[in-house]
N, CA, C and O atoms as a CHARMM CRD file, in Angstrom:
* protein
*
  356
    1    1 MET  N      3.31800   3.18900  95.78200 PROA 1      0.00000
    2    1 MET  CA     2.34200   4.20300  96.00600 PROA 1      0.00000
    3    1 MET  C      0.95900   3.64500  95.82900 PROA 1      0.00000
    4    1 MET  O      0.78500   2.98900  94.80200 PROA 1      0.00000
    5    2 GLY  N     -0.00100   3.78400  96.60600 PROA 2      0.00000
    6    2 GLY  CA    -1.46000   3.23800  96.49000 PROA 2      0.00000
    7    2 GLY  C     -2.25600   4.10300  97.23200 PROA 2      0.00000
    8    2 GLY  O     -1.88200   4.90900  98.08300 PROA 2      0.00000
    9    3 PHE  N     -3.52200   3.84500  96.79400 PROA 3      0.00000
   10    3 PHE  CA    -4.62900   4.52700  97.43700 PROA 3      0.00000
   11    3 PHE  C     -4.80700   4.37500  99.01100 PROA 3      0.00000
   12    3 PHE  O     -5.16200   5.30100  99.74100 PROA 3      0.00000
   13    4 ASN  N     -4.49500   3.00200  99.46300 PROA 4      0.00000
   14    4 ASN  CA    -4.49200   2.82800 100.72800 PROA 4      0.00000
   15    4 ASN  C     -3.32500   3.62000 101.65100 PROA 4      0.00000
   16    4 ASN  O     -3.44300   4.03400 102.80400 PROA 4      0.00000
   17    5 ASP  N     -2.29500   3.68200 100.86000 PROA 5      0.00000
   18    5 ASP  CA    -1.05800   4.32900 101.72100 PROA 5      0.00000
   19    5 ASP  C     -1.51500   5.92500 101.83300 PROA 5      0.00000
   20    5 ASP  O     -1.28400   6.55900 102.86300 PROA 5      0.00000
   21    6 THR  N     -2.17200   6.51300 100.70300 PROA 6      0.00000
   22    6 THR  CA    -2.47200   7.91400 100.59600 PROA 6      0.00000
   23    6 THR  C     -3.70100   8.15700 101.85300 PROA 6      0.00000
   24    6 THR  O     -3.68700   9.14200 102.59100 PROA 6      0.00000
   25    7 MET  N     -4.47000   7.34400 101.90700 PROA 7      0.00000
   26    7 MET  CA    -5.58500   7.33400 102.95200 PROA 7      0.00000
   27    7 MET  C     -5.04400   7.39300 104.24800 PROA 7      0.00000
   28    7 MET  O     -5.39900   8.23300 105.07500 PROA 7      0.00000
   29    8 LYS  N     -4.10500   6.43400 104.47100 PROA 8      0.00000
   30    8 LYS  CA    -3.48800   6.07800 105.87000 PROA 8      0.00000
   31    8 LYS  C     -2.60700   7.54500 106.20000 PROA 8      0.00000
   32    8 LYS  O     -2.73200   8.11200 107.28600 PROA 8      0.00000
   33    9 ALA  N     -1.79400   8.01800 105.21600 PROA 9      0.00000
   34    9 ALA  CA    -0.99400   9.11600 105.35700 PROA 9      0.00000
   35    9 ALA  C     -1.93000  10.23800 105.81400 PROA 9      0.00000
   36    9 ALA  O     -1.60900  10.90500 106.79800 PROA 9      0.00000
   37   10 LEU  N     -3.09200  10.48700 105.14300 PROA 10     0.00000
   38   10 LEU  CA    -4.04200  11.73500 105.34100 PROA 10     0.00000
   39   10 LEU  C     -4.66100  11.45000 106.76100 PROA 10     0.00000
   40   10 LEU  O     -5.10200  12.36000 107.46400 PROA 10     0.00000
   41   11 SER  N     -4.66400  10.18100 107.12000 PROA 11     0.00000
   42   11 SER  CA    -5.56300  10.09400 108.56600 PROA 11     0.00000
   43   11 SER  C     -4.76500  10.67500 109.67500 PROA 11     0.00000
   44   11 SER  O     -5.34300  10.95600 110.72500 PROA 11     0.00000
   45   12 ASP  N     -3.53500  10.87500 109.54700 PROA 12     0.00000
   46   12 ASP  CA    -2.79900  11.40200 110.84900 PROA 12     0.00000
   47   12 ASP  C     -2.72600  12.98400 110.77000 PROA 12     0.00000
   48   12 ASP  O     -2.37500  13.58700 109.75600 PROA 12     0.00000
   49   13 PRO  N     -3.07500  13.54600 111.88800 PROA 13     0.00000
   50   13 PRO  CA    -3.13300  15.03700 111.95200 PROA 13     0.00000
   51   13 PRO  C     -1.69700  15.74700 111.84600 PROA 13     0.00000
   52   13 PRO  O     -1.52800  16.88700 111.41300 PROA 13     0.00000
   53   14 THR  N     -0.79200  14.97400 112.26500 PROA 14     0.00000
   54   14 THR  CA     0.52200  15.72400 112.08300 PROA 14     0.00000
   55   14 THR  C      0.94600  15.69200 110.68400 PROA 14     0.00000
   56   14 THR  O      1.57500  16.63700 110.20800 PROA 14     0.00000
   57   15 ARG  N      0.61100  14.57500 109.94300 PROA 15     0.00000
   58   15 ARG  CA     0.86900  14.58800 108.43100 PROA 15     0.00000
   59   15 ARG  C      0.14300  15.55100 107.70400 PROA 15     0.00000
   60   15 ARG  O      0.69800  16.21100 106.82600 PROA 15     0.00000
   61   16 ARG  N     -1.14300  15.70400 108.01200 PROA 16     0.00000
   62   16 ARG  CA    -2.09800  16.78100 107.52100 PROA 16     0.00000
   63   16 ARG  C     -1.24900  18.24800 107.80600 PROA 16     0.00000
   64   16 ARG  O     -0.95800  19.03300 106.90400 PROA 16     0.00000
   65   17 GLU  N     -1.01500  18.38800 108.82800 PROA 17     0.00000
   66   17 GLU  CA    -0.25500  19.68900 109.24700 PROA 17     0.00000
   67   17 GLU  C      1.14000  19.74100 108.32600 PROA 17     0.00000
   68   17 GLU  O      1.37800  20.79900 107.74500 PROA 17     0.00000
   69   18 ILE  N      1.85000  18.88200 108.21500 PROA 18     0.00000
   70   18 ILE  CA     3.07500  19.00800 107.42900 PROA 18     0.00000
   71   18 ILE  C      2.47800  19.39700 105.92200 PROA 18     0.00000
   72   18 ILE  O      3.02100  20.33800 105.34300 PROA 18     0.00000
   73   19 LEU  N      1.50700  18.78400 105.34800 PROA 19     0.00000
   74   19 LEU  CA     0.96600  19.14100 104.07300 PROA 19     0.00000
   75   19 LEU  C      0.47200  20.38400 104.04200 PROA 19     0.00000
   76   19 LEU  O      0.33100  20.87700 102.92300 PROA 19     0.00000
   77   20 ASP  N      0.14000  21.08600 105.07200 PROA 20     0.00000
   78   20 ASP  CA    -0.38100  22.40200 105.24200 PROA 20     0.00000
   79   20 ASP  C      0.78700  23.15700 104.97200 PROA 20     0.00000
   80   20 ASP  O      0.74800  24.01900 104.09500 PROA 20     0.00000
   81   21 LEU  N      1.96700  22.90800 105.70800 PROA 21     0.00000
   82   21 LEU  CA     2.97400  23.74500 105.75200 PROA 21     0.00000
   83   21 LEU  C      3.67700  23.88800 104.35100 PROA 21     0.00000
   84   21 LEU  O      4.19400  24.91500 103.91200 PROA 21     0.00000
   85   22 LEU  N      3.59300  22.60600 103.70600 PROA 22     0.00000
   86   22 LEU  CA     4.21200  22.54300 102.34500 PROA 22     0.00000
   87   22 LEU  C      3.51500  23.18200 101.09300 PROA 22     0.00000
   88   22 LEU  O      4.00800  23.43300  99.99300 PROA 22     0.00000
   89   23 LYS  N      2.12500  23.39500 101.59000 PROA 23     0.00000
   90   23 LYS  CA     1.35700  24.27900 100.41800 PROA 23     0.00000
   91   23 LYS  C      2.01900  25.61600 100.17500 PROA 23     0.00000
   92   23 LYS  O      1.80300  26.21200  99.12000 PROA 23     0.00000
   93   24 LYS  N      2.82100  26.11800 101.11200 PROA 24     0.00000
   94   24 LYS  CA     3.36500  27.44100 101.03600 PROA 24     0.00000
   95   24 LYS  C      4.80900  27.34800 100.14200 PROA 24     0.00000
   96   24 LYS  O      5.37000  28.35800  99.71800 PROA 24     0.00000
   97   25 GLY  N      5.22500  26.21800  99.96600 PROA 25     0.00000
   98   25 GLY  CA     6.37600  26.06900  99.15700 PROA 25     0.00000
   99   25 GLY  C      7.39300  24.86000  99.95800 PROA 25     0.00000
  100   25 GLY  O      7.13900  24.28500 101.01700 PROA 25     0.00000
  101   26 SER  N      8.41100  24.72200  99.22100 PROA 26     0.00000
  102   26 SER  CA     9.34700  23.49200  99.54600 PROA 26     0.00000
  103   26 SER  C      9.91300  23.89200 100.92700 PROA 26     0.00000
  104   26 SER  O     10.02300  25.07100 101.26500 PROA 26     0.00000
  105   27 MET  N     10.30900  22.72300 101.80100 PROA 27     0.00000
  106   27 MET  CA    11.07400  22.95200 103.04400 PROA 27     0.00000
  107   27 MET  C     11.96300  21.94300 103.30800 PROA 27     0.00000
  108   27 MET  O     11.76900  20.89100 102.69800 PROA 27     0.00000
  109   28 THR  N     12.91400  21.99900 104.08400 PROA 28     0.00000
  110   28 THR  CA    13.77900  20.94300 104.50200 PROA 28     0.00000
  111   28 THR  C     13.15900  20.40500 105.78100 PROA 28     0.00000
  112   28 THR  O     12.38300  21.08300 106.45400 PROA 28     0.00000
  113   29 ALA  N     13.52400  19.16900 106.09500 PROA 29     0.00000
  114   29 ALA  CA    13.15700  18.50100 107.34600 PROA 29     0.00000
  115   29 ALA  C     13.38400  19.36200 108.48800 PROA 29     0.00000
  116   29 ALA  O     12.55900  19.41000 109.40000 PROA 29     0.00000
  117   30 GLY  N     14.35000  19.98200 108.49600 PROA 30     0.00000
  118   30 GLY  CA    14.53300  20.77900 109.83900 PROA 30     0.00000
  119   30 GLY  C     13.49500  21.91300 109.69600 PROA 30     0.00000
  120   30 GLY  O     12.78000  22.05900 110.68700 PROA 30     0.00000
  121   31 GLU  N     13.29900  22.64600 108.78100 PROA 31     0.00000
  122   31 GLU  CA    12.37800  23.75800 108.64100 PROA 31     0.00000
  123   31 GLU  C     11.06300  23.10400 109.23800 PROA 31     0.00000
  124   31 GLU  O     10.39700  23.67400 110.10300 PROA 31     0.00000
  125   32 ILE  N     10.75500  21.91800 108.73400 PROA 32     0.00000
  126   32 ILE  CA     9.43800  21.26600 108.96600 PROA 32     0.00000
  127   32 ILE  C      9.37400  21.19800 110.43900 PROA 32     0.00000
  128   32 ILE  O      8.51300  21.71300 111.15300 PROA 32     0.00000
  129   33 GLY  N     10.48100  20.43400 110.83300 PROA 33     0.00000
  130   33 GLY  CA    10.54000  20.06200 112.24400 PROA 33     0.00000
  131   33 GLY  C     10.41500  21.35600 113.33400 PROA 33     0.00000
  132   33 GLY  O      9.88200  21.16200 114.42700 PROA 33     0.00000
  133   34 GLU  N     10.86300  22.48700 113.01700 PROA 34     0.00000
  134   34 GLU  CA    10.84400  23.64000 113.61700 PROA 34     0.00000
  135   34 GLU  C      9.33800  24.04300 114.14900 PROA 34     0.00000
  136   34 GLU  O      9.17100  24.75300 115.14000 PROA 34     0.00000
  137   35 ASN  N      8.33300  23.53300 113.41400 PROA 35     0.00000
  138   35 ASN  CA     6.98600  23.82800 113.71200 PROA 35     0.00000
  139   35 ASN  C      6.06900  22.84300 114.48500 PROA 35     0.00000
  140   35 ASN  O      4.84300  22.81100 114.59600 PROA 35     0.00000
  141   36 PHE  N      7.30500  21.84500 115.11200 PROA 36     0.00000
  142   36 PHE  CA     6.59500  20.62300 115.84900 PROA 36     0.00000
  143   36 PHE  C      7.46400  20.42200 117.21300 PROA 36     0.00000
  144   36 PHE  O      8.67800  20.62900 117.21400 PROA 36     0.00000
  145   37 ASP  N      6.80000  20.03000 118.29500 PROA 37     0.00000
  146   37 ASP  CA     7.50100  19.65500 119.35100 PROA 37     0.00000
  147   37 ASP  C      7.65900  18.12000 119.27300 PROA 37     0.00000
  148   37 ASP  O      6.95700  17.39100 119.97300 PROA 37     0.00000
  149   38 MET  N      8.49100  17.68000 118.50400 PROA 38     0.00000
  150   38 MET  CA     8.75200  16.12700 118.42500 PROA 38     0.00000
  151   38 MET  C     10.17400  15.92500 117.76900 PROA 38     0.00000
  152   38 MET  O     10.79700  16.78400 117.14500 PROA 38     0.00000
  153   39 THR  N     10.54400  14.71600 118.00800 PROA 39     0.00000
  154   39 THR  CA    12.18400  14.27800 117.71900 PROA 39     0.00000
  155   39 THR  C     12.27100  14.38700 115.92900 PROA 39     0.00000
  156   39 THR  O     11.34700  14.22600 115.13100 PROA 39     0.00000
  157   40 GLY  N     13.53500  14.67500 115.68500 PROA 40     0.00000
  158   40 GLY  CA    13.74900  14.61800 114.26000 PROA 40     0.00000
  159   40 GLY  C     13.59200  13.23400 113.41700 PROA 40     0.00000
  160   40 GLY  O     13.43100  13.09300 112.20500 PROA 40     0.00000
  161   41 ALA  N     13.68900  12.26400 114.44100 PROA 41     0.00000
  162   41 ALA  CA    13.37900  10.83300 113.89500 PROA 41     0.00000
  163   41 ALA  C     11.99500  10.79700 113.69500 PROA 41     0.00000
  164   41 ALA  O     11.59800  10.12600 112.74200 PROA 41     0.00000
  165   42 THR  N     11.02600  11.48700 114.52600 PROA 42     0.00000
  166   42 THR  CA     9.59200  11.22600 114.33800 PROA 42     0.00000
  167   42 THR  C      9.04300  12.05900 113.07700 PROA 42     0.00000
  168   42 THR  O      8.13800  11.70400 112.32200 PROA 42     0.00000
  169   43 ILE  N      9.78200  13.23000 113.01800 PROA 43     0.00000
  170   43 ILE  CA     9.41400  13.93500 111.80300 PROA 43     0.00000
  171   43 ILE  C      9.80200  13.23500 110.47400 PROA 43     0.00000
  172   43 ILE  O      9.17000  13.24800 109.41800 PROA 43     0.00000
  173   44 SER  N     11.05800  12.58000 110.77100 PROA 44     0.00000
  174   44 SER  CA    11.48100  11.77800 109.51300 PROA 44     0.00000
  175   44 SER  C     10.55300  10.49300 109.15100 PROA 44     0.00000
  176   44 SER  O     10.45600  10.00800 108.02400 PROA 44     0.00000
  177   45 HSD  N      9.96800  10.08800 110.18100 PROA 45     0.00000
  178   45 HSD  CA     8.88500   8.92600 109.98600 PROA 45     0.00000
  179   45 HSD  C      7.76300   9.53400 109.27600 PROA 45     0.00000
  180   45 HSD  O      7.33900   8.90800 108.30400 PROA 45     0.00000
  181   46 HSD  N      7.30800  10.43700 109.52600 PROA 46     0.00000
  182   46 HSD  CA     6.13400  11.26700 109.11400 PROA 46     0.00000
  183   46 HSD  C      6.30900  11.66800 107.45300 PROA 46     0.00000
  184   46 HSD  O      5.41500  11.55200 106.61500 PROA 46     0.00000
  185   47 LEU  N      7.43700  12.07700 107.25000 PROA 47     0.00000
  186   47 LEU  CA     8.06500  12.48300 106.03200 PROA 47     0.00000
  187   47 LEU  C      8.09600  11.02300 105.09600 PROA 47     0.00000
  188   47 LEU  O      7.56800  10.94800 103.98600 PROA 47     0.00000
  189   48 SER  N      8.64800  10.15400 105.60900 PROA 48     0.00000
  190   48 SER  CA     8.63500   8.86500 105.07400 PROA 48     0.00000
  191   48 SER  C      7.32400   8.40300 104.53800 PROA 48     0.00000
  192   48 SER  O      7.17300   8.07400 103.36100 PROA 48     0.00000
  193   49 GLN  N      6.37300   8.38800 105.44400 PROA 49     0.00000
  194   49 GLN  CA     5.15000   7.89900 105.26200 PROA 49     0.00000
  195   49 GLN  C      4.44900   8.71200 104.18200 PROA 49     0.00000
  196   49 GLN  O      3.74700   8.08100 103.39200 PROA 49     0.00000
  197   50 LEU  N      4.54800  10.01500 104.05000 PROA 50     0.00000
  198   50 LEU  CA     4.20100  11.02500 103.16700 PROA 50     0.00000
  199   50 LEU  C      4.70300  10.78000 101.65500 PROA 50     0.00000
  200   50 LEU  O      3.98700  10.87200 100.65800 PROA 50     0.00000
  201   51 LYS  N      6.06600  10.45200 101.67600 PROA 51     0.00000
  202   51 LYS  CA     6.66400   9.96600 100.27900 PROA 51     0.00000
  203   51 LYS  C      6.25900   8.63200  99.91700 PROA 51     0.00000
  204   51 LYS  O      6.22200   8.25600  98.74500 PROA 51     0.00000
  205   52 LYS  N      5.95600   7.91300 100.89900 PROA 52     0.00000
  206   52 LYS  CA     5.43900   6.48000 100.37000 PROA 52     0.00000
  207   52 LYS  C      4.22700   6.72000  99.86100 PROA 52     0.00000
  208   52 LYS  O      3.96600   6.05000  98.86200 PROA 52     0.00000
  209   53 SER  N      3.30100   7.55600 100.27300 PROA 53     0.00000
  210   53 SER  CA     1.90900   7.64400  99.74700 PROA 53     0.00000
  211   53 SER  C      1.93600   8.37900  98.42800 PROA 53     0.00000
  212   53 SER  O      1.04500   8.25400  97.58800 PROA 53     0.00000
  213   54 GLY  N      3.02300   9.17000  98.27800 PROA 54     0.00000
  214   54 GLY  CA     2.99100  10.06000  96.96600 PROA 54     0.00000
  215   54 GLY  C      2.65200  11.41500  97.23900 PROA 54     0.00000
  216   54 GLY  O      2.74600  12.27200  96.36100 PROA 54     0.00000
  217   55 LEU  N      2.22300  11.69900  98.51600 PROA 55     0.00000
  218   55 LEU  CA     1.78300  13.09200  98.79900 PROA 55     0.00000
  219   55 LEU  C      2.81400  14.25200  98.67900 PROA 55     0.00000
  220   55 LEU  O      2.51200  15.42300  98.44900 PROA 55     0.00000
  221   56 ILE  N      3.99700  13.79700  98.85400 PROA 56     0.00000
  222   56 ILE  CA     5.27600  14.74200  98.77700 PROA 56     0.00000
  223   56 ILE  C      6.27200  13.99800  98.04900 PROA 56     0.00000
  224   56 ILE  O      6.32300  12.77000  97.96400 PROA 56     0.00000
  225   57 THR  N      7.16200  14.93800  97.46200 PROA 57     0.00000
  226   57 THR  CA     8.29300  14.62200  96.63300 PROA 57     0.00000
  227   57 THR  C      9.48600  15.19800  97.51500 PROA 57     0.00000
  228   57 THR  O      9.32000  16.02500  98.41100 PROA 57     0.00000
  229   58 GLU  N     10.54100  14.72700  97.19200 PROA 58     0.00000
  230   58 GLU  CA    12.04200  15.18300  97.67000 PROA 58     0.00000
  231   58 GLU  C     12.92500  15.47800  96.41400 PROA 58     0.00000
  232   58 GLU  O     12.83500  14.86800  95.34800 PROA 58     0.00000
  233   59 SER  N     13.75500  16.45800  96.67700 PROA 59     0.00000
  234   59 SER  CA    14.73600  16.84100  95.79800 PROA 59     0.00000
  235   59 SER  C     15.90000  17.32700  96.55000 PROA 59     0.00000
  236   59 SER  O     15.72600  18.04700  97.53400 PROA 59     0.00000
  237   60 ARG  N     17.22100  16.94400  96.11000 PROA 60     0.00000
  238   60 ARG  CA    18.36800  17.17900  96.89400 PROA 60     0.00000
  239   60 ARG  C     19.01200  18.62400  96.32500 PROA 60     0.00000
  240   60 ARG  O     19.04100  18.93100  95.13300 PROA 60     0.00000
  241   61 GLU  N     19.41700  19.27400  97.20200 PROA 61     0.00000
  242   61 GLU  CA    20.12800  20.63900  96.67100 PROA 61     0.00000
  243   61 GLU  C     21.33700  20.73600  97.82100 PROA 61     0.00000
  244   61 GLU  O     21.14200  21.12900  98.97100 PROA 61     0.00000
  245   62 LYS  N     22.59100  20.31000  97.29700 PROA 62     0.00000
  246   62 LYS  CA    23.78400  20.27300  98.11900 PROA 62     0.00000
  247   62 LYS  C     23.66500  19.27300  99.10500 PROA 62     0.00000
  248   62 LYS  O     23.45600  18.09500  98.81300 PROA 62     0.00000
  249   63 ASN  N     23.81500  19.77200 100.49900 PROA 63     0.00000
  250   63 ASN  CA    23.56900  19.04500 101.43900 PROA 63     0.00000
  251   63 ASN  C     22.15100  18.76800 102.30800 PROA 63     0.00000
  252   63 ASN  O     22.02300  18.24100 103.41300 PROA 63     0.00000
  253   64 PHE  N     21.18700  19.29300 101.44300 PROA 64     0.00000
  254   64 PHE  CA    19.70800  19.42400 102.17400 PROA 64     0.00000
  255   64 PHE  C     18.85800  18.59800 101.16500 PROA 64     0.00000
  256   64 PHE  O     19.15000  18.48400  99.97500 PROA 64     0.00000
  257   65 ILE  N     17.77700  18.03400 101.76400 PROA 65     0.00000
  258   65 ILE  CA    16.50300  17.45600 101.09600 PROA 65     0.00000
  259   65 ILE  C     15.45800  18.37900 101.18300 PROA 65     0.00000
  260   65 ILE  O     15.03100  18.66100 102.30200 PROA 65     0.00000
  261   66 HSD  N     14.93600  18.94000 100.10400 PROA 66     0.00000
  262   66 HSD  CA    13.71100  19.66700 100.10700 PROA 66     0.00000
  263   66 HSD  C     12.42400  18.91600  99.76400 PROA 66     0.00000
  264   66 HSD  O     12.26300  18.26900  98.72900 PROA 66     0.00000
  265   67 TYR  N     11.51200  19.07200 100.75600 PROA 67     0.00000
  266   67 TYR  CA    10.19800  18.41200 100.54900 PROA 67     0.00000
  267   67 TYR  C      9.13500  19.33400  99.86400 PROA 67     0.00000
  268   67 TYR  O      8.95600  20.50100 100.21300 PROA 67     0.00000
  269   68 SER  N      8.50000  18.76200  98.93900 PROA 68     0.00000
  270   68 SER  CA     7.26300  19.61300  98.07900 PROA 68     0.00000
  271   68 SER  C      5.99800  18.81100  98.19900 PROA 68     0.00000
  272   68 SER  O      5.93500  17.59700  98.38900 PROA 68     0.00000
  273   69 LEU  N      5.10300  19.56600  98.07800 PROA 69     0.00000
  274   69 LEU  CA     3.70000  19.02100  98.03900 PROA 69     0.00000
  275   69 LEU  C      3.50000  18.48800  96.66100 PROA 69     0.00000
  276   69 LEU  O      3.86200  19.18200  95.71100 PROA 69     0.00000
  277   70 ASN  N      2.87800  17.14700  96.43400 PROA 70     0.00000
  278   70 ASN  CA     2.45100  16.74700  95.17200 PROA 70     0.00000
  279   70 ASN  C      0.98300  16.83200  95.01500 PROA 70     0.00000
  280   70 ASN  O      0.19600  15.94900  95.35500 PROA 70     0.00000
  281   71 ALA  N      0.72600  17.78700  94.55700 PROA 71     0.00000
  282   71 ALA  CA    -0.81100  17.87300  94.50600 PROA 71     0.00000
  283   71 ALA  C     -1.48700  17.08900  93.54600 PROA 71     0.00000
  284   71 ALA  O     -2.69000  17.15400  93.80200 PROA 71     0.00000
  285   72 SER  N     -1.29500  16.45400  92.66600 PROA 72     0.00000
  286   72 SER  CA    -1.65500  15.70100  91.83700 PROA 72     0.00000
  287   72 SER  C     -2.45300  14.38500  92.42100 PROA 72     0.00000
  288   72 SER  O     -3.42800  13.84100  91.90200 PROA 72     0.00000
  289   73 VAL  N     -1.86500  14.06200  93.48800 PROA 73     0.00000
  290   73 VAL  CA    -2.26400  12.68300  94.25300 PROA 73     0.00000
  291   73 VAL  C     -3.55000  13.23400  95.26800 PROA 73     0.00000
  292   73 VAL  O     -4.48800  12.51700  95.61600 PROA 73     0.00000
  293   74 LEU  N     -3.36300  14.70000  95.66300 PROA 74     0.00000
  294   74 LEU  CA    -4.54800  15.17700  96.29200 PROA 74     0.00000
  295   74 LEU  C     -5.82700  15.36500  95.48800 PROA 74     0.00000
  296   74 LEU  O     -6.94800  15.16800  95.95600 PROA 74     0.00000
  297   75 GLU  N     -5.54900  15.80700  94.10100 PROA 75     0.00000
  298   75 GLU  CA    -6.39300  15.85600  93.11300 PROA 75     0.00000
  299   75 GLU  C     -7.10300  14.50800  92.81600 PROA 75     0.00000
  300   75 GLU  O     -8.31400  14.50700  92.59500 PROA 75     0.00000
  301   76 GLU  N     -6.41800  13.41800  92.80600 PROA 76     0.00000
  302   76 GLU  CA    -7.11500  11.87400  92.57100 PROA 76     0.00000
  303   76 GLU  C     -8.03000  11.69800  93.91700 PROA 76     0.00000
  304   76 GLU  O     -9.18500  11.28900  93.79100 PROA 76     0.00000
  305   77 VAL  N     -7.51000  12.00400  95.18100 PROA 77     0.00000
  306   77 VAL  CA    -8.42000  11.69500  96.07600 PROA 77     0.00000
  307   77 VAL  C     -9.81100  12.57100  95.99800 PROA 77     0.00000
  308   77 VAL  O    -10.92500  12.08100  96.18400 PROA 77     0.00000
  309   78 LEU  N     -9.56600  13.88600  95.70500 PROA 78     0.00000
  310   78 LEU  CA   -10.75700  14.82500  95.68300 PROA 78     0.00000
  311   78 LEU  C    -11.68700  14.29000  94.63500 PROA 78     0.00000
  312   78 LEU  O    -12.88400  14.32300  94.92000 PROA 78     0.00000
  313   79 LEU  N    -11.31200  13.76500  93.38300 PROA 79     0.00000
  314   79 LEU  CA   -11.74900  13.29900  92.35700 PROA 79     0.00000
  315   79 LEU  C    -12.76800  12.11000  92.75900 PROA 79     0.00000
  316   79 LEU  O    -13.96000  12.10400  92.45200 PROA 79     0.00000
  317   80 TRP  N    -12.04000  11.00700  93.56700 PROA 80     0.00000
  318   80 TRP  CA   -12.81000   9.90300  94.16000 PROA 80     0.00000
  319   80 TRP  C    -13.70900  10.35300  95.06700 PROA 80     0.00000
  320   80 TRP  O    -14.78300   9.75300  95.11700 PROA 80     0.00000
  321   81 ILE  N    -13.49100  11.44400  95.93800 PROA 81     0.00000
  322   81 ILE  CA   -14.78200  11.89100  96.85700 PROA 81     0.00000
  323   81 ILE  C    -15.80700  12.44400  95.98200 PROA 81     0.00000
  324   81 ILE  O    -16.97900  12.13000  96.18800 PROA 81     0.00000
  325   82 ASN  N    -15.52900  13.16000  95.11500 PROA 82     0.00000
  326   82 ASN  CA   -16.48200  14.00000  94.23900 PROA 82     0.00000
  327   82 ASN  C    -17.33600  12.69800  93.53900 PROA 82     0.00000
  328   82 ASN  O    -18.56700  12.69600  93.53100 PROA 82     0.00000
  329   83 ASN  N    -16.66200  11.77900  93.05200 PROA 83     0.00000
  330   83 ASN  CA   -17.40400  10.63600  92.58500 PROA 83     0.00000
  331   83 ASN  C    -18.30600   9.85900  93.42800 PROA 83     0.00000
  332   83 ASN  O    -19.30900   9.27900  93.01200 PROA 83     0.00000
  333   84 LEU  N    -17.89800   9.87800  94.62700 PROA 84     0.00000
  334   84 LEU  CA   -18.88100   9.26600  95.69200 PROA 84     0.00000
  335   84 LEU  C    -20.28100  10.01200  95.89700 PROA 84     0.00000
  336   84 LEU  O    -21.37000   9.47700  96.10100 PROA 84     0.00000
  337   85 GLN  N    -20.00100  11.32600  95.79700 PROA 85     0.00000
  338   85 GLN  CA   -21.16200  12.07800  95.94800 PROA 85     0.00000
  339   85 GLN  C    -21.94100  12.30300  94.58100 PROA 85     0.00000
  340   85 GLN  O    -22.72400  13.23000  94.37800 PROA 85     0.00000
  341   86 GLY  N    -21.60500  11.31900  93.68900 PROA 86     0.00000
  342   86 GLY  CA   -22.30200  11.51000  92.34800 PROA 86     0.00000
  343   86 GLY  C    -21.93100  12.65200  91.62500 PROA 86     0.00000
  344   86 GLY  O    -22.75400  13.04800  90.80000 PROA 86     0.00000
  345   87 GLY  N    -20.87500  13.27400  91.74500 PROA 87     0.00000
  346   87 GLY  CA   -20.42000  14.34100  90.79700 PROA 87     0.00000
  347   87 GLY  C    -21.06600  15.65400  91.40000 PROA 87     0.00000
  348   87 GLY  O    -20.84800  16.66800  90.73800 PROA 87     0.00000
  349   88 LYS  N    -21.72800  15.78500  92.40200 PROA 88     0.00000
  350   88 LYS  CA   -22.39600  16.93500  92.85200 PROA 88     0.00000
  351   88 LYS  C    -21.46100  18.14600  93.10400 PROA 88     0.00000
  352   88 LYS  O    -20.30300  17.83400  93.38100 PROA 88     0.00000
  353   89 LYS  N    -21.71000  19.29500  93.06600 PROA 89     0.00000
  354   89 LYS  CA   -20.92700  20.45300  93.22900 PROA 89     0.00000
  355   89 LYS  C    -21.56100  21.18100  94.51700 PROA 89     0.00000
  356   89 LYS  O    -21.08600  22.24200  94.92300 PROA 89     0.00000
């Protein structure tokens, strides 16, 4: 996980939509996919990129993988942006 991976993941509108969905709570890939008109493989690719960036985590429960938002990585990005602005609020 690196800052470049995080910024690349955030640059994609579909990935941002997935993060927006996950702010409500954990979801399976199928539940996430129901919100998009794309194949399961495409959703899987987006989830893989979000995991690689550290923006989401996964946990296994029986036969399902649940994806959750990892807010600490977003906080790091916000801190960096805030520092670019000179700490202005």
